[in-house]
C-alpha positions as CSV (number, residue, x, y, z in Angstrom):
1,M,-8.1,-30.7,8.4
2,H,-6.5,-30.2,11.8
3,F,-4.0,-27.9,13.5
4,S,-0.8,-29.3,14.9
5,L,0.8,-27.2,17.6
6,P,4.1,-29.1,17.4
7,K,4.3,-28.2,13.7
8,A,3.4,-24.6,14.4
9,L,6.2,-24.5,17.0
10,G,8.5,-25.9,14.3
11,Y,7.8,-22.8,12.1
12,L,8.4,-20.7,15.2
13,I,11.8,-22.2,16.0
14,G,12.8,-22.3,12.3
15,G,11.8,-18.7,11.9
16,L,13.9,-17.6,14.9
17,W,16.9,-19.6,13.8
18,T,16.7,-18.1,10.3
19,G,16.5,-14.6,11.6
20,W,19.4,-15.1,14.0
21,G,21.6,-16.2,11.1
22,G,21.3,-12.9,9.2
23,R,21.0,-12.3,5.5
24,G,23.1,-15.2,4.5
25,R,20.9,-17.8,6.3
26,I,17.7,-16.0,5.2
27,E,18.8,-16.2,1.5
28,A,19.9,-19.8,1.8
29,T,16.7,-20.9,3.5
30,Q,14.6,-19.0,0.9
31,L,16.4,-20.7,-2.0
32,R,16.0,-24.2,-0.4
33,H,12.3,-23.7,0.1
34,L,11.9,-22.3,-3.4
35,R,13.6,-25.3,-5.0
36,R,11.5,-27.7,-2.9
37,L,8.3,-25.9,-4.0
38,V,9.3,-25.9,-7.6
39,D,10.0,-29.6,-7.4
40,K,6.6,-30.2,-5.8
41,A,4.8,-28.1,-8.4
42,R,6.5,-29.9,-11.3
43,R,5.7,-33.3,-9.9
44,D,2.0,-32.7,-8.8
45,S,0.6,-29.7,-10.7
46,P,-0.1,-30.4,-14.4
47,L,-0.1,-26.7,-15.1
48,F,3.4,-26.1,-13.6
49,R,4.7,-29.3,-15.2
50,R,3.9,-27.7,-18.6
51,L,5.2,-24.2,-17.6
52,Y,8.5,-25.6,-16.3
53,A,9.1,-28.4,-18.8
54,E,12.1,-26.7,-20.4
55,L,13.7,-25.2,-17.2
56,P,16.8,-26.5,-15.4
57,P,16.5,-29.3,-12.8
58,S,14.7,-28.2,-9.6
59,D,17.8,-28.5,-7.5
60,R,19.6,-26.0,-9.7
61,I,16.7,-23.6,-10.3
62,E,17.0,-19.9,-9.6
63,L,14.2,-17.4,-9.2
64,R,15.0,-15.6,-12.4
65,D,14.5,-18.9,-14.3
66,L,10.8,-19.0,-13.5
67,P,8.1,-17.4,-15.7
68,V,5.7,-14.7,-14.3
69,T,2.2,-16.0,-13.6
70,R,-1.1,-14.0,-13.5
71,K,-4.5,-14.6,-11.9
72,P,-6.6,-15.0,-15.2
73,Q,-4.1,-17.6,-16.5
74,L,-4.1,-19.6,-13.3
75,M,-7.9,-19.4,-12.7
76,A,-8.5,-20.5,-16.3
77,E,-6.6,-23.7,-15.5
78,F,-7.6,-24.1,-11.9
79,D,-8.0,-27.8,-11.9
80,D,-4.5,-28.3,-13.2
81,W,-3.1,-25.5,-11.0
82,L,-3.5,-27.4,-7.7
83,T,-1.2,-30.1,-6.6
84,I,-4.2,-32.1,-5.4
85,R,-6.8,-33.7,-7.7
86,S,-9.7,-33.8,-5.2
87,L,-10.9,-30.2,-5.6
88,P,-12.1,-29.2,-9.0
89,L,-13.1,-25.6,-9.4
90,E,-16.8,-26.3,-9.5
91,R,-16.6,-28.1,-6.1
92,A,-14.8,-25.2,-4.7
93,R,-17.3,-22.7,-6.0
94,E,-20.2,-24.8,-4.7
95,H,-18.6,-24.6,-1.3
96,L,-18.1,-20.8,-1.6
97,R,-21.7,-20.3,-2.5
98,D,-22.8,-21.6,0.8
99,M,-22.6,-18.8,3.4
100,H,-23.0,-21.3,6.3
101,K,-19.6,-22.8,5.4
102,V,-17.4,-19.7,5.9
103,G,-14.3,-21.0,7.6
104,V,-15.3,-24.6,7.2
105,P,-12.6,-26.7,5.5
106,I,-13.2,-29.2,2.6
107,E,-11.4,-32.3,3.8
108,D,-7.8,-31.3,4.3
109,V,-7.9,-27.7,2.8
110,A,-9.6,-24.4,3.4
111,V,-11.1,-22.3,0.6
112,F,-11.4,-18.5,0.3
113,Q,-11.9,-16.0,-2.4
114,T,-10.5,-12.6,-3.2
115,S,-12.9,-9.7,-3.6
116,G,-12.3,-9.4,-7.3
117,T,-11.8,-5.6,-7.3
118,S,-9.4,-6.0,-10.2
119,G,-11.4,-8.5,-12.2
120,E,-12.4,-12.1,-11.6
121,P,-12.2,-13.2,-8.0
122,A,-9.5,-15.8,-7.3
123,V,-10.2,-19.0,-5.5
124,I,-7.5,-19.5,-2.9
125,V,-6.8,-22.9,-1.3
126,L,-4.8,-23.2,1.9
127,S,-3.6,-26.4,3.6
128,E,-3.4,-27.0,7.3
129,S,0.4,-26.4,7.1
130,F,-0.3,-22.8,6.0
131,V,-2.3,-22.2,9.1
132,E,0.5,-23.6,11.2
133,Y,3.0,-21.5,9.3
134,A,0.9,-18.3,9.8
135,Y,0.7,-18.9,13.6
136,G,4.3,-19.9,14.1
137,I,6.0,-17.3,11.9
138,M,3.9,-14.5,13.5
139,L,5.3,-15.5,17.0
140,A,8.8,-15.8,15.5
141,R,8.7,-12.2,14.5
142,F,7.4,-10.8,17.8
143,E,9.6,-8.3,19.5
144,R,9.3,-7.5,23.2
145,Y,7.2,-4.6,22.2
146,H,4.6,-6.9,20.6
147,R,4.4,-9.2,23.6
148,K,3.7,-6.3,25.9
149,L,1.1,-4.9,23.4
150,V,-0.8,-8.3,23.3
151,R,-0.8,-8.5,27.1
152,D,-2.1,-4.9,27.5
153,L,-4.8,-5.3,24.8
154,R,-6.2,-8.5,26.4
155,K,-6.7,-6.5,29.7
156,L,-8.2,-3.4,28.0
157,G,-11.0,-5.1,26.1
158,D,-12.2,-6.8,22.9
159,R,-10.9,-7.0,19.4
160,V,-13.5,-5.9,16.8
161,T,-13.1,-6.7,13.1
162,I,-15.1,-4.6,10.7
163,T,-15.2,-6.5,7.4
164,G,-17.5,-7.8,4.7
165,G,-20.1,-10.3,5.8
166,N,-21.2,-11.5,2.4
167,G,-18.7,-14.1,1.3
168,H,-15.8,-16.4,2.0
169,F,-13.2,-13.7,2.4
170,A,-10.0,-13.9,4.5
171,G,-11.1,-11.0,6.7
172,N,-13.3,-13.2,8.9
173,G,-13.0,-16.6,7.3
174,F,-9.5,-17.3,8.4
175,N,-10.3,-16.4,12.0
176,K,-13.4,-18.7,11.9
177,L,-11.1,-21.4,10.5
178,V,-8.7,-21.1,13.4
179,Q,-11.5,-21.1,15.9
180,R,-12.8,-24.3,14.4
181,L,-9.3,-26.0,14.2
182,N,-8.1,-24.9,17.7
183,P,-10.6,-23.0,19.9
184,R,-8.0,-22.5,22.6
185,L,-5.7,-20.8,20.2
186,A,-8.4,-18.4,19.0
187,K,-9.6,-17.6,22.4
188,G,-6.8,-15.2,23.3
189,F,-9.0,-12.3,22.2
190,G,-12.7,-12.0,22.3
191,V,-13.2,-11.3,18.6
192,T,-16.4,-9.5,17.5
193,F,-17.2,-9.3,13.8
194,V,-19.2,-6.3,12.6
195,E,-20.5,-6.1,9.0
196,A,-19.1,-3.2,7.1
197,E,-22.1,-2.9,4.7
198,Q,-24.7,-1.8,7.2
199,P,-25.8,1.9,7.4
200,I,-23.3,4.1,9.2
201,G,-25.8,5.0,11.9
202,Q,-26.4,1.3,12.8
203,L,-22.6,0.6,12.6
204,V,-21.9,3.4,15.1
205,E,-24.6,2.2,17.4
206,R,-23.3,-1.4,17.3
207,L,-19.7,-0.3,18.1
208,N,-20.9,2.0,20.9
209,A,-22.9,-0.8,22.4
210,I,-20.1,-3.3,22.5
211,G,-18.4,-1.6,25.5
212,K,-14.7,-1.7,25.9
213,I,-13.0,-2.0,22.5
214,A,-9.2,-2.3,22.7
215,W,-8.4,-3.2,19.1
216,V,-10.2,-2.3,15.8
217,V,-9.3,-4.2,12.6
218,T,-10.7,-2.8,9.4
219,Y,-10.0,-1.4,5.9
220,P,-8.6,2.2,5.5
221,S,-11.8,3.1,3.6
222,M,-13.9,2.1,6.6
223,L,-11.4,3.7,9.0
224,A,-12.0,7.0,7.2
225,I,-15.7,6.7,8.0
226,L,-15.0,5.9,11.6
227,V,-12.8,9.0,11.8
228,R,-15.6,11.2,10.5
229,E,-18.0,9.7,13.0
230,K,-15.6,10.2,15.8
231,E,-14.9,13.8,14.8
232,A,-18.6,14.5,14.8
233,G,-18.9,13.1,18.3
234,R,-21.2,10.2,17.4
235,L,-18.7,7.4,17.8
236,R,-17.6,6.9,21.4
237,I,-15.1,4.0,21.3
238,E,-11.5,4.5,22.6
239,P,-9.3,1.8,21.1
240,A,-5.6,1.4,22.0
241,L,-4.7,0.0,18.6
242,I,-6.1,0.1,15.1
243,T,-4.9,-2.3,12.4
244,T,-5.7,-1.8,8.8
245,G,-5.2,-3.9,5.6
246,G,-6.4,-4.6,2.1
247,E,-6.1,-1.0,0.9
248,T,-3.5,1.7,0.9
249,L,-3.3,3.7,4.2
250,T,-2.4,7.3,3.4
251,D,-0.3,9.6,5.6
252,D,-3.2,12.1,5.7
253,L,-5.6,9.5,7.0
254,R,-3.1,8.2,9.5
255,E,-2.7,11.7,10.9
256,R,-6.5,12.3,11.1
257,V,-6.9,9.0,12.9
258,R,-4.3,10.0,15.5
259,R,-6.1,13.3,16.1
260,A,-9.5,11.7,16.3
261,F,-8.4,8.8,18.6
262,P,-6.0,10.1,21.2
263,S,-6.6,6.8,23.1
264,L,-4.3,5.0,20.5
265,K,-1.5,4.0,22.9
266,Y,-0.2,1.5,20.3
267,G,-1.0,3.6,17.3
268,I,-1.9,2.3,13.9
269,A,-0.6,-1.0,12.5
270,D,-0.7,-1.5,8.8
271,P,0.8,-4.9,7.8
272,Y,0.8,-5.8,4.2
273,G,-0.8,-9.1,3.1
274,C,-3.3,-10.5,0.7
275,T,-5.6,-13.6,0.5
276,E,-3.0,-15.4,-1.5
277,C,-0.6,-14.9,1.5
278,L,-2.0,-13.7,4.7
279,A,1.3,-13.8,6.6
280,L,3.3,-12.1,3.9
281,S,4.9,-9.5,6.2
282,F,5.1,-8.2,9.7
283,E,5.2,-4.7,11.1
284,C,8.0,-3.9,13.6
285,S,8.1,-1.6,16.5
286,H,9.4,1.2,14.2
287,S,6.2,0.8,12.0
288,R,8.2,-0.6,9.0
289,K,6.8,-3.5,7.0
290,H,9.3,-6.5,6.7
291,V,8.9,-9.4,4.4
292,N,8.8,-12.9,5.9
293,E,11.6,-13.8,3.5
294,D,12.3,-17.3,4.7
295,W,8.8,-18.3,3.5
296,V,7.8,-15.4,1.1
297,I,9.5,-13.8,-1.9
298,L,8.4,-10.3,-2.9
299,E,10.0,-8.9,-6.0
300,A,9.7,-5.2,-6.9
301,V,9.8,-5.1,-10.7
302,N,9.3,-2.7,-13.6
303,E,6.8,-3.1,-16.5
304,A,9.2,-5.4,-18.2
305,M,9.2,-7.6,-15.1
306,Q,12.8,-6.8,-14.3
307,P,13.9,-5.9,-10.8
308,V,14.1,-2.3,-9.8
309,P,16.8,-1.0,-7.3
310,D,15.9,-0.5,-3.6
311,G,14.5,3.0,-3.1
312,T,12.7,2.9,-6.6
313,L,8.9,2.6,-6.9
314,S,7.9,-0.6,-8.7
315,A,5.4,-0.9,-11.5
316,T,4.1,-4.1,-9.9
317,V,5.2,-6.7,-7.4
318,L,5.7,-10.5,-7.9
319,L,4.7,-12.8,-5.0
320,T,6.0,-16.3,-4.3
321,V,4.4,-18.2,-1.4
322,L,6.9,-20.9,-0.2
323,A,4.6,-22.1,2.6
324,N,1.6,-23.3,0.4
325,E,2.3,-26.5,-1.6
326,V,-1.3,-27.2,-2.4
327,Q,-1.8,-24.2,-4.7
328,P,1.6,-23.0,-5.9
329,V,1.8,-19.2,-6.0
330,I,5.1,-18.5,-7.8
331,R,6.1,-15.2,-9.3
332,Y,2.5,-14.1,-9.2
333,D,1.7,-10.6,-10.4
334,L,-0.1,-8.9,-7.6
335,G,-0.3,-5.5,-9.3
336,D,0.6,-3.4,-6.3
337,C,3.3,-0.7,-6.3
338,V,6.0,-1.1,-3.6
339,R,9.3,0.5,-2.7
340,F,12.0,-1.4,-0.8
341,D,13.9,0.7,1.7
342,K,17.6,1.4,1.1
343,D,18.6,1.8,4.7
344,P,18.5,-0.9,7.4
345,C,15.7,-0.7,9.9
346,P,16.3,0.7,13.3
347,C,14.6,-2.4,14.8
348,G,17.6,-4.5,13.8
349,S,15.6,-7.0,11.8
350,P,17.6,-8.7,9.0
351,F,14.4,-9.0,6.9
352,R,14.0,-6.4,4.2
353,S,11.6,-3.6,4.8
354,F,9.4,-1.9,2.2
355,Q,6.6,0.6,1.7
356,V,3.3,0.1,-0.2
357,E,2.6,3.1,-2.5
358,G,-0.6,2.0,-4.1
359,R,-2.6,-0.8,-5.6
360,Q,-3.0,-1.0,-9.4
361,A,-6.6,-1.9,-9.2
362,T,-7.4,1.5,-7.8
363,L,-5.6,3.7,-10.4
364,V,-7.9,5.7,-12.7
365,R,-6.9,5.8,-16.4
366,V,-8.4,8.6,-18.5
367,G,-7.0,8.8,-22.0
368,G,-3.2,8.8,-21.6
369,V,-3.4,10.1,-18.0
370,T,-3.2,7.9,-14.9
371,L,-4.6,9.3,-11.6
372,S,-4.4,8.1,-8.1
373,P,-7.8,8.0,-6.3
374,L,-6.1,10.2,-3.6
375,V,-6.2,13.2,-5.8
376,F,-10.0,13.4,-5.5
377,D,-11.5,15.1,-2.5
378,L,-14.9,13.4,-2.2
379,E,-15.8,14.4,1.4
380,H,-18.8,16.7,1.9
381,D,-20.3,17.7,5.2
382,Q,-23.8,16.9,3.8
383,A,-22.9,13.4,2.6
384,E,-22.2,10.2,4.6
385,R,-20.6,8.4,1.6
386,V,-19.5,9.6,-1.9
387,Q,-18.4,7.3,-4.7
388,L,-17.0,8.2,-8.1
389,V,-17.5,5.4,-10.6
390,Q,-15.8,5.3,-14.0
391,T,-18.3,4.0,-16.6
392,G,-16.4,4.7,-19.8
393,A,-13.0,6.0,-21.0
394,F,-14.1,9.6,-20.3
395,D,-17.3,9.1,-18.4
396,F,-18.0,9.0,-14.7
397,K,-21.1,8.8,-12.4
398,L,-21.3,10.2,-8.9
399,R,-23.1,8.2,-6.2
400,I,-23.9,9.9,-2.9
401,Q,-25.5,8.8,0.3
402,L,-26.8,12.0,1.7
403,A,-26.8,13.0,5.4
404,K,-30.1,13.1,7.1
405,G,-32.1,16.2,5.9
406,A,-29.6,17.1,3.2
407,A,-30.8,18.3,-0.2
408,A,-29.3,16.3,-3.1
409,E,-28.9,18.9,-5.8
410,P,-26.4,21.3,-4.1
411,V,-24.4,18.4,-2.7
412,F,-24.0,16.8,-6.2
413,Q,-23.1,20.2,-7.7
414,D,-20.4,20.8,-5.1
415,V,-18.8,17.4,-5.4
416,I,-19.0,17.4,-9.3
417,A,-17.3,20.8,-9.4
418,A,-14.5,19.5,-7.2
419,V,-14.0,16.4,-9.3
420,M,-14.0,18.4,-12.5
421,R,-11.3,20.7,-11.1
422,V,-9.1,17.7,-10.7
423,F,-9.6,16.6,-14.2
424,R,-9.0,20.1,-15.7
425,D,-5.8,20.5,-13.5
426,N,-4.5,17.3,-15.2
427,G,-5.3,18.5,-18.7
428,L,-8.5,16.5,-19.1
429,D,-11.2,18.7,-20.5
430,D,-13.4,16.1,-22.2
431,V,-14.5,14.2,-19.1
432,T,-18.2,14.0,-18.2
433,V,-19.3,13.5,-14.6
434,R,-23.1,12.9,-14.0
435,A,-25.2,12.5,-10.8
436,S,-26.5,8.9,-10.3
437,D,-29.6,7.8,-8.3
438,A,-27.8,4.6,-7.4
439,P,-26.4,4.4,-3.8
440,P,-22.7,3.9,-3.2
441,E,-21.7,0.2,-3.2
442,F,-19.3,-1.9,-1.2
443,T,-17.1,-4.6,-2.7
444,A,-18.2,-8.2,-1.9
445,S,-15.6,-8.3,0.8
446,G,-16.8,-5.2,2.6
447,K,-14.3,-2.6,1.2
448,F,-15.7,0.8,0.3
449,H,-13.8,2.4,-2.6
450,E,-14.5,6.1,-3.0
451,V,-13.2,5.9,-6.6
452,V,-14.0,2.8,-8.7
453,P,-12.0,2.7,-12.0
454,L,-13.2,1.2,-15.2
455,R,-12.4,-2.4,-14.7
456,S,-11.3,-3.0,-18.3
457,T,-8.6,-0.3,-17.9
458,A,-6.7,-2.3,-15.3
459,P,-4.1,-4.3,-17.2
460,R,-3.4,-6.9,-14.6
461,G,-5.7,-9.8,-13.4
């Protein structure tokens, strides 16, 4: 596996050319790439050959002709899913079990895994062309604002990524891959990785010891912890930019971050992506998320998998990755809820913009009621971390990591009372919430979910 700068520049030039052509050129380019991918999948993926056997010829295919796919179905037929025959699932999993091989390719492909918060982790295979695409398309979407931002951040200090250190996850694995393929490309920023799972006190000491931190990249759940530490005066870093991903960033948290970190000259960036497609979207100078539509298709659909109008919140979203021919991701049900904007973006980009309203894997279902995790206030001044875990249809356990010197019983009583009020306010009187001796847990990828739904209640992969 190697990185070709000329090919990356080809994605850059193609991305610029497509954007300059407006909606007509974007849609024509997208359809051409879709038909090419479908033809490749039919030819070299036994799974897609079967799925598409009765469909029209590839050169006449339309997006609506293609069936929806889901992670459990694809993972069950992993060996037939890929368009290469040299990477059976067992070989991929053997590679993923070796923590010394994070970011190390297998021959001509790289292998990562999703965190599995909604069920079985997916094994994601990326070719070198995807790395070239991610680099080239990112540059193609740069505005003058972004170029100035990058120059300033390089002068101000290091980039710190706070993510999980216990697996082959895209948070640090993709960066390590790029460092291996092209060290000069990766050297634009001094990137320091900090493990999210360590005790909060150690994490704060580590960040304070780094020195000048210009840019922090992490999950919203970890960002909430950093805000509390900053508000308490224990965290002393003064970043100019914070980038989040992997979870929903709420307006309340965004406002708290701005108050806690007045040093944020470039604010908070929250691009939307996933392991299946790291370069899914870009965030413009007006803080809107735009789909890289020449190489990505994102469909907001209802529960019947039919498109919803712009301005309407979707039940889920379907992803098609046109830049990965090794592992076709076509009309793949991500489970997230999005809303496409009705009005054009002030930045002038012809690429559609959207908002992410929530991720299906985090919704809590109790009887016939569905609750967002955001309705629960799980902060307590005598607790470092609080986690509500659904263990049955109407049963929950509360895990608390106490602050130093705090007494457990009154903290549990206070938080349980607050949680029970939420349930009663939503007409749920039969819910049981019990204190647990177990400590709060992170996902394998380093995310900390304050509310962990019962996995079997999540309907999608």
